[in-house]
N, CA, C and O atoms as a DFTB+ gen file, in Angstrom:
448 C
 N C O
     1  1       9.664     -11.828      -6.703
     2  2      10.978     -11.704      -5.739
     3  2      10.711     -10.078      -4.856
     4  3      10.271      -9.006      -5.272
     5  1      11.177     -10.485      -3.577
     6  2      11.302      -9.401      -2.770
     7  2      12.578      -9.090      -2.431
     8  3      13.283     -10.083      -2.607
     9  1      13.442      -7.788      -1.862
    10  2      15.059      -7.280      -1.310
    11  2      14.420      -6.233      -0.573
    12  3      13.562      -5.357      -0.685
    13  1      15.198      -6.707       0.193
    14  2      15.758      -5.714       1.932
    15  2      16.648      -4.612       1.350
    16  3      17.876      -4.528       1.308
    17  1      15.784      -3.873       0.958
    18  2      16.923      -2.064       0.826
    19  2      17.061      -0.984       0.856
    20  3      16.485      -0.648      -0.179
    21  1      17.346      -0.291       1.206
    22  2      16.805       1.331       1.488
    23  2      17.381       2.222      -0.005
    24  3      17.496       3.446       0.066
    25  1      17.677       1.565      -1.172
    26  2      17.601       1.806      -2.268
    27  2      16.665       1.756      -3.315
    28  3      16.726       0.603      -3.744
    29  1      15.628       2.548      -4.111
    30  2      14.492       2.441      -5.135
    31  2      13.489       2.934      -4.190
    32  3      12.351       3.214      -4.569
    33  1      13.889       3.057      -2.900
    34  2      12.196       2.991      -2.823
    35  2      11.518       5.007      -2.486
    36  3      12.472       5.743      -2.738
    37  1      10.843       5.459      -2.248
    38  2      10.504       7.044      -2.290
    39  2      10.579       6.858      -1.206
    40  3      10.481       5.793      -0.596
    41  1      10.908       8.702      -0.545
    42  2      11.346       8.840       0.521
    43  2       9.811       8.744       0.816
    44  3       8.777       8.846       0.156
    45  1      10.250       8.431       2.498
    46  2       8.678       8.477       3.274
    47  2       8.332       6.987       3.273
    48  3       7.710       6.568       4.249
    49  1       8.562       6.394       2.591
    50  2       8.029       4.757       2.308
    51  2       8.799       4.179       2.585
    52  3       9.984       4.277       2.268
    53  1       7.787       2.713       3.895
    54  2       8.323       1.953       3.999
    55  2       9.126       0.816       3.447
    56  3       9.968       0.113       4.007
    57  1       8.443       0.791       1.606
    58  2       8.587      -0.146       0.236
    59  2       7.261       0.040      -0.431
    60  3       6.187       0.607      -0.234
    61  1       8.065      -0.974      -1.620
    62  2       7.168      -0.528      -2.908
    63  2       7.445      -1.635      -3.338
    64  3       8.442      -2.354      -3.292
    65  1       6.208      -1.723      -3.872
    66  2       6.215      -3.174      -5.722
    67  2       6.682      -1.680      -6.622
    68  3       6.489      -0.480      -6.426
    69  1       7.528      -2.641      -7.894
    70  2       8.245      -2.037      -8.979
    71  2       7.345      -3.752      -9.895
    72  3       7.618      -4.913      -9.590
    73  1       6.775      -3.506     -10.497
    74  2       6.332      -4.873     -11.213
    75  2       6.134      -5.478     -10.893
    76  3       4.925      -5.521     -10.665
    77  1       6.816      -6.510     -10.524
    78  2       6.743      -8.137     -10.339
    79  2       8.039      -7.618      -8.894
    80  3       8.669      -8.529      -8.357
    81  1       8.222      -6.458      -8.536
    82  2       9.692      -6.658      -7.524
    83  2       8.791      -6.142      -6.037
    84  3       8.017      -5.196      -5.894
    85  1       9.178      -7.012      -5.218
    86  2       9.207      -5.747      -4.137
    87  2      10.313      -5.175      -3.082
    88  3      11.372      -5.649      -2.670
    89  1       9.524      -3.784      -2.782
    90  2      11.814      -3.453      -2.389
    91  2      11.081      -3.166      -0.867
    92  3       9.949      -2.692      -0.961
    93  1      11.332      -3.280      -0.174
    94  2      11.285      -3.319       1.228
    95  2      12.275      -2.687       2.615
    96  3      13.141      -3.422       3.089
    97  1      12.085      -1.520       3.089
    98  2      13.624      -1.041       4.312
    99  2      13.835      -1.849       4.885
   100  3      12.870      -2.271       5.523
   101  1      15.186      -2.614       5.064
   102  2      15.331      -3.621       5.781
   103  2      14.636      -3.773       7.496
   104  3      14.282      -4.800       8.075
   105  1      14.618      -2.287       8.005
   106  2      14.195      -2.033       8.842
   107  2      12.870      -2.618       9.451
   108  3      12.371      -2.743      10.569
   109  1      12.589      -2.880       8.285
   110  2      10.402      -4.132       8.072
   111  2      10.907      -5.289       7.892
   112  3      10.001      -6.088       8.126
   113  1      11.670      -5.736       7.660
   114  2      12.124      -7.141       7.325
   115  2      10.757      -7.984       8.135
   116  3       9.954      -8.669       7.501
   117  1      10.729      -7.893       8.786
   118  2       9.336      -8.629       9.996
   119  2       8.314      -8.236       9.706
   120  3       7.426      -8.990      10.104
   121  1       7.860      -7.145       9.033
   122  2       6.068      -6.561       9.098
   123  2       5.632      -7.261       7.721
   124  3       5.709      -7.087       6.505
   125  1       4.980      -8.418       8.942
   126  2       4.040      -9.062       7.806
   127  2       2.600      -8.247       6.380
   128  3       2.179      -8.393       5.233
   129  1       2.429      -7.355       7.725
   130  2       1.475      -6.758       6.823
   131  2       2.006      -5.672       5.360
   132  3       1.472      -5.510       4.263
   133  1       3.081      -5.171       5.872
   134  2       4.069      -4.145       4.840
   135  2       4.174      -5.818       3.286
   136  3       3.978      -6.039       2.091
   137  1       4.535      -6.353       4.339
   138  2       4.993      -7.634       2.941
   139  2       3.870      -7.854       1.875
   140  3       3.887      -7.643       0.662
   141  1       2.701      -8.437       2.851
   142  2       1.435      -8.306       2.087
   143  2       0.656      -7.464       1.190
   144  3       0.030      -7.900       0.224
   145  1       0.714      -6.282       1.532
   146  2       0.364      -5.047       0.993
   147  2       1.220      -4.766      -0.202
   148  3       0.507      -4.605      -1.193
   149  1       2.439      -4.657      -0.447
   150  2       3.239      -4.536      -1.621
   151  2       3.043      -6.088      -2.456
   152  3       3.666      -6.275      -3.501
   153  1       2.037      -7.263      -1.835
   154  2       2.307      -8.723      -2.409
   155  2       0.763      -8.101      -3.442
   156  3       0.496      -8.373      -4.612
   157  1       0.192      -7.447      -2.717
   158  2      -1.050      -7.000      -3.202
   159  2      -1.127      -6.385      -4.765
   160  3      -1.859      -6.793      -5.667
   161  1       0.060      -5.040      -4.831
   162  2       0.566      -4.218      -5.513
   163  2       0.674      -5.184      -6.622
   164  3       0.001      -5.140      -7.651
   165  1       1.818      -6.297      -6.250
   166  2       2.280      -7.329      -7.269
   167  2       1.423      -7.677      -8.074
   168  3       1.417      -7.416      -9.277
   169  1       0.386      -8.485      -7.284
   170  2      -0.739      -9.227      -8.197
   171  2      -1.551      -7.883      -8.881
   172  3      -1.484      -7.891     -10.110
   173  1      -2.182      -6.920      -8.394
   174  2      -2.261      -6.020      -8.990
   175  2      -1.564      -5.983     -10.480
   176  3      -2.120      -6.244     -11.547
   177  1      -0.716      -5.737     -10.347
   178  2       0.459      -5.921     -11.430
   179  2       0.336      -7.016     -12.769
   180  3       0.222      -6.938     -13.993
   181  1       0.430      -8.019     -11.773
   182  2       0.184      -8.987     -13.173
   183  2      -1.672      -9.300     -13.806
   184  3      -2.232      -9.762     -14.800
   185  1      -1.954      -8.824     -12.763
   186  2      -3.235      -9.115     -13.117
   187  2      -4.121      -8.476     -14.381
   188  3      -4.947      -8.738     -15.255
   189  1      -3.260      -7.388     -13.761
   190  2      -3.681      -6.002     -15.193
   191  2      -2.993      -6.362     -16.514
   192  3      -3.199      -5.860     -17.619
   193  1      -2.040      -7.437     -16.139
   194  2      -1.143      -7.644     -17.508
   195  2      -0.031      -6.239     -17.851
   196  3       0.345      -5.665     -18.873
   197  1       0.172      -6.122     -16.648
   198  2       1.693      -4.567     -15.998
   199  2       1.068      -3.169     -16.355
   200  3       1.754      -2.179     -16.612
   201  1      -0.412      -3.193     -16.345
   202  2      -0.800      -1.823     -17.094
   203  2      -1.036      -1.210     -15.953
   204  3      -1.118       0.015     -16.043
   205  1      -1.214      -1.824     -14.571
   206  2      -1.857      -1.351     -13.272
   207  2      -1.003       0.057     -13.261
   208  3      -1.545       1.078     -12.836
   209  1       0.714       0.079     -13.872
   210  2       1.389       0.977     -13.377
   211  2       1.490       2.752     -13.722
   212  3       1.836       3.778     -13.136
   213  1       0.959       2.346     -15.023
   214  2       0.173       3.354     -15.621
   215  2      -1.201       3.727     -15.288
   216  3      -1.690       4.849     -15.153
   217  1      -1.797       2.415     -15.169
   218  2      -3.216       2.815     -13.996
   219  2      -3.022       3.458     -13.242
   220  3      -3.484       4.599     -13.268
   221  1      -2.397       3.096     -12.425
   222  2      -1.867       3.879     -11.205
   223  2      -1.681       5.197     -11.043
   224  3      -2.476       5.734     -10.272
   225  1      -0.846       5.896     -11.554
   226  2      -0.319       6.276     -12.320
   227  2      -1.463       8.344     -12.642
   228  3      -1.401       9.488     -12.191
   229  1      -2.602       7.269     -14.041
   230  2      -2.710       8.364     -14.109
   231  2      -4.600       8.497     -13.897
   232  3      -5.380       9.240     -14.493
   233  1      -4.759       7.895     -13.270
   234  2      -6.775       7.296     -12.823
   235  2      -6.365       7.549     -11.113
   236  3      -5.609       6.961     -10.340
   237  1      -7.354       8.822     -10.976
   238  2      -6.901       8.654      -9.270
   239  2      -7.841       7.754      -8.763
   240  3      -7.605       7.003      -7.816
   241  1      -8.679       7.798      -9.241
   242  2      -9.768       6.154      -8.553
   243  2      -9.459       4.963      -9.046
   244  3     -10.234       4.075      -8.692
   245  1      -8.636       4.658      -9.707
   246  2      -7.774       2.938      -9.611
   247  2      -6.837       3.439      -8.385
   248  3      -7.000       2.743      -7.383
   249  1      -5.834       4.553      -8.224
   250  2      -5.144       4.061      -7.613
   251  2      -5.879       4.022      -6.024
   252  3      -5.738       3.130      -5.188
   253  1      -6.740       5.340      -5.896
   254  2      -7.648       4.485      -4.408
   255  2      -7.840       3.288      -4.672
   256  3      -7.172       2.419      -4.112
   257  1      -8.748       3.007      -5.540
   258  2      -8.687       1.307      -5.099
   259  2      -7.664       0.551      -5.032
   260  3      -7.706      -0.210      -4.065
   261  1      -6.419       0.425      -5.920
   262  2      -5.520      -0.232      -4.948
   263  2      -5.073       0.411      -3.969
   264  3      -4.015      -0.094      -3.595
   265  1      -5.450       1.526      -3.208
   266  2      -3.969       1.932      -2.169
   267  2      -4.750       0.980      -1.167
   268  3      -4.123       0.348      -0.317
   269  1      -6.568       0.861      -1.316
   270  2      -7.577       0.881      -0.124
   271  2      -7.241      -1.111      -0.112
   272  3      -6.932      -1.847       0.825
   273  1      -7.414      -1.328      -1.171
   274  2      -7.051      -2.993      -1.729
   275  2      -5.703      -3.723      -0.627
   276  3      -5.540      -4.775      -0.010
   277  1      -4.825      -2.255      -0.888
   278  2      -3.842      -2.787      -0.291
   279  2      -3.756      -2.794       1.417
   280  3      -3.083      -3.449       2.214
   281  1      -4.539      -1.983       1.527
   282  2      -4.089      -1.106       3.031
   283  2      -5.392      -2.643       3.773
   284  3      -4.887      -3.628       4.313
   285  1      -6.190      -2.576       3.700
   286  2      -6.736      -3.698       3.715
   287  2      -6.510      -5.304       3.986
   288  3      -7.002      -6.175       4.703
   289  1      -5.494      -5.189       3.009
   290  2      -4.364      -6.899       3.342
   291  2      -3.485      -6.263       4.458
   292  3      -3.316      -7.061       5.381
   293  1      -2.765      -4.843       4.680
   294  2      -2.229      -4.491       5.538
   295  2      -2.793      -4.727       7.009
   296  3      -2.082      -5.153       7.919
   297  1      -4.140      -4.410       7.155
   298  2      -5.035      -4.570       8.074
   299  2      -5.331      -5.987       9.245
   300  3      -5.829      -6.105      10.365
   301  1      -4.606      -7.043       8.070
   302  2      -4.883      -8.035       8.489
   303  2      -4.047      -8.523       9.599
   304  3      -4.542      -9.246      10.462
   305  1      -2.534      -8.092       9.635
   306  2      -1.920      -8.159      10.509
   307  2      -1.429      -6.702      11.591
   308  3      -0.290      -6.241      11.658
   309  1      -2.059      -6.444      11.984
   310  2      -1.512      -5.373      12.737
   311  2      -0.754      -5.144      13.867
   312  3       0.035      -4.315      13.414
   313  1      -0.533      -5.255      14.685
   314  2       0.464      -4.935      16.081
   315  2      -1.377      -5.123      17.035
   316  3      -2.325      -4.348      16.910
   317  1      -1.306      -6.646      18.079
   318  2      -2.075      -6.721      19.086
   319  2      -3.052      -5.789      19.292
   320  3      -2.751      -4.623      19.035
   321  1      -4.038      -6.000      19.653
   322  2      -4.940      -4.625      19.401
   323  2      -5.331      -3.360      19.103
   324  3      -6.138      -2.607      19.648
   325  1      -4.428      -3.213      17.870
   326  2      -4.446      -1.754      17.428
   327  2      -4.959      -1.815      15.808
   328  3      -4.388      -1.257      14.871
   329  1      -5.845      -2.409      15.751
   330  2      -6.298      -2.315      14.262
   331  2      -6.566      -1.434      14.469
   332  3      -5.673      -0.597      14.338
   333  1      -8.154      -0.842      15.009
   334  2      -8.463       0.461      14.734
   335  2      -7.503       1.744      14.361
   336  3      -7.616       2.581      13.465
   337  1      -6.674       1.603      15.224
   338  2      -5.541       2.699      14.918
   339  2      -4.789       2.721      13.904
   340  3      -4.434       3.778      13.383
   341  1      -4.356       1.280      13.382
   342  2      -3.627       1.198      11.978
   343  2      -4.650       1.570      10.687
   344  3      -4.281       1.764       9.529
   345  1      -5.722       1.606      11.080
   346  2      -6.859       1.860       9.853
   347  2      -6.776       3.219      10.341
   348  3      -6.375       3.739       9.299
   349  1      -6.877       4.323      11.297
   350  2      -7.472       5.464      11.094
   351  2      -5.992       5.774      10.406
   352  3      -5.990       6.343       9.314
   353  1      -4.647       5.381      11.074
   354  2      -3.471       5.721      10.684
   355  2      -3.437       5.595       8.630
   356  3      -2.700       6.308       7.948
   357  1      -4.309       4.650       8.104
   358  2      -3.657       4.487       7.133
   359  2      -5.082       4.885       6.567
   360  3      -5.365       4.027       5.731
   361  1      -5.679       5.431       6.623
   362  2      -6.553       6.475       6.180
   363  2      -6.482       8.060       6.032
   364  3      -6.932       8.937       5.295
   365  1      -5.611       7.923       7.219
   366  2      -5.104       9.531       7.202
   367  2      -3.260       9.276       5.642
   368  3      -2.898      10.101       4.803
   369  1      -2.755       8.105       5.885
   370  2      -1.930       7.661       4.773
   371  2      -2.434       8.551       3.088
   372  3      -1.862       9.367       2.366
   373  1      -3.995       7.730       3.030
   374  2      -4.307       7.120       2.172
   375  2      -4.698       8.941       1.443
   376  3      -4.446       9.541       0.399
   377  1      -5.322       9.189       2.544
   378  2      -5.978      10.811       2.450
   379  2      -5.123      11.649       2.082
   380  3      -5.303      12.112       0.955
   381  1      -4.152      12.043       2.712
   382  2      -3.129      13.197       2.821
   383  2      -2.217      12.829       1.670
   384  3      -2.204      13.399       0.579
   385  1      -1.417      11.761       2.055
   386  2      -0.423      11.062       0.208
   387  2      -0.095      11.204      -0.486
   388  3       1.054      11.517      -0.796
   389  1      -1.554      10.923      -1.415
   390  2      -1.809      10.177      -2.469
   391  2      -2.658      10.954      -3.533
   392  3      -3.159      10.417      -4.521
   393  1      -2.779      12.537      -3.151
   394  2      -3.021      13.727      -3.619
   395  2      -5.067      12.713      -4.816
   396  3      -5.634      12.666      -5.907
   397  1      -5.129      12.287      -3.569
   398  2      -6.305      11.815      -4.735
   399  2      -7.923      12.203      -4.415
   400  3      -8.930      11.546      -4.680
   401  1      -7.757      13.882      -3.560
   402  2      -8.873      14.523      -3.145
   403  2     -10.077      13.653      -2.369
   404  3     -11.227      13.722      -2.803
   405  1      -9.875      13.132      -1.631
   406  2     -10.694      12.126      -0.648
   407  2     -10.236      12.188       0.381
   408  3      -9.017      12.238       0.543
   409  1     -11.295      12.207       1.579
   410  2     -11.497      12.087       3.146
   411  2     -10.988      11.019       3.489
   412  3     -10.901      10.010       2.789
   413  1     -10.384      11.244       5.271
   414  2     -10.229      10.340       5.657
   415  2     -11.029       9.691       5.786
   416  3     -10.940       8.484       5.559
   417  1     -12.076      10.265       6.193
   418  2     -13.136       9.922       6.550
   419  2     -14.169       8.655       5.941
   420  3     -14.611       7.647       6.492
   421  1     -14.343       9.241       4.442
   422  2     -14.021       8.035       3.212
   423  2     -13.242       7.255       3.314
   424  3     -13.657       6.097       3.265
   425  1     -12.039       7.428       3.465
   426  2     -10.966       6.417       3.261
   427  2     -11.287       4.728       4.206
   428  3     -11.460       3.533       3.964
   429  1     -11.175       6.078       5.836
   430  2     -11.465       4.876       7.063
   431  2     -12.714       4.202       6.850
   432  3     -12.789       3.093       7.380
   433  1     -13.614       4.561       6.267
   434  2     -14.683       3.576       5.824
   435  2     -14.695       2.637       5.061
   436  3     -15.157       1.542       5.384
   437  1     -13.966       3.008       3.401
   438  2     -13.539       2.098       2.748
   439  2     -12.862       0.730       3.207
   440  3     -13.119      -0.353       2.681
   441  1     -12.078       0.895       4.124
   442  2     -11.003       0.331       4.409
   443  2     -11.434      -0.952       5.575
   444  3     -10.670      -1.889       5.801
   445  1     -12.729      -0.801       6.219
   446  2     -13.680      -1.308       6.923
   447  2     -13.550      -2.449       8.316
   448  3     -14.567      -2.843       8.888
């Protein structure tokens, strides 16, 4: 299920997946890349039989893997001719916003 709301979404985030439920801020309603990103997190939750939430919080390498996978999917839907700009932007988000002790350059390479 996907809901467009400003409630229950972390400050500074455009959306989040809470188990099988996806929450996206209304101003991002047409953002297919963001929706696909959150669908990857939902898939990860289902694939791990709901253990994803705990793995994500407790294991930094798992969190890095989960975010790289989700951002790779999101990069399939960038605004016209801006894939590399968004790849750099997402590398910055992952390297600085997820407390992973990883460099932007490393994430950039992982995003392919």
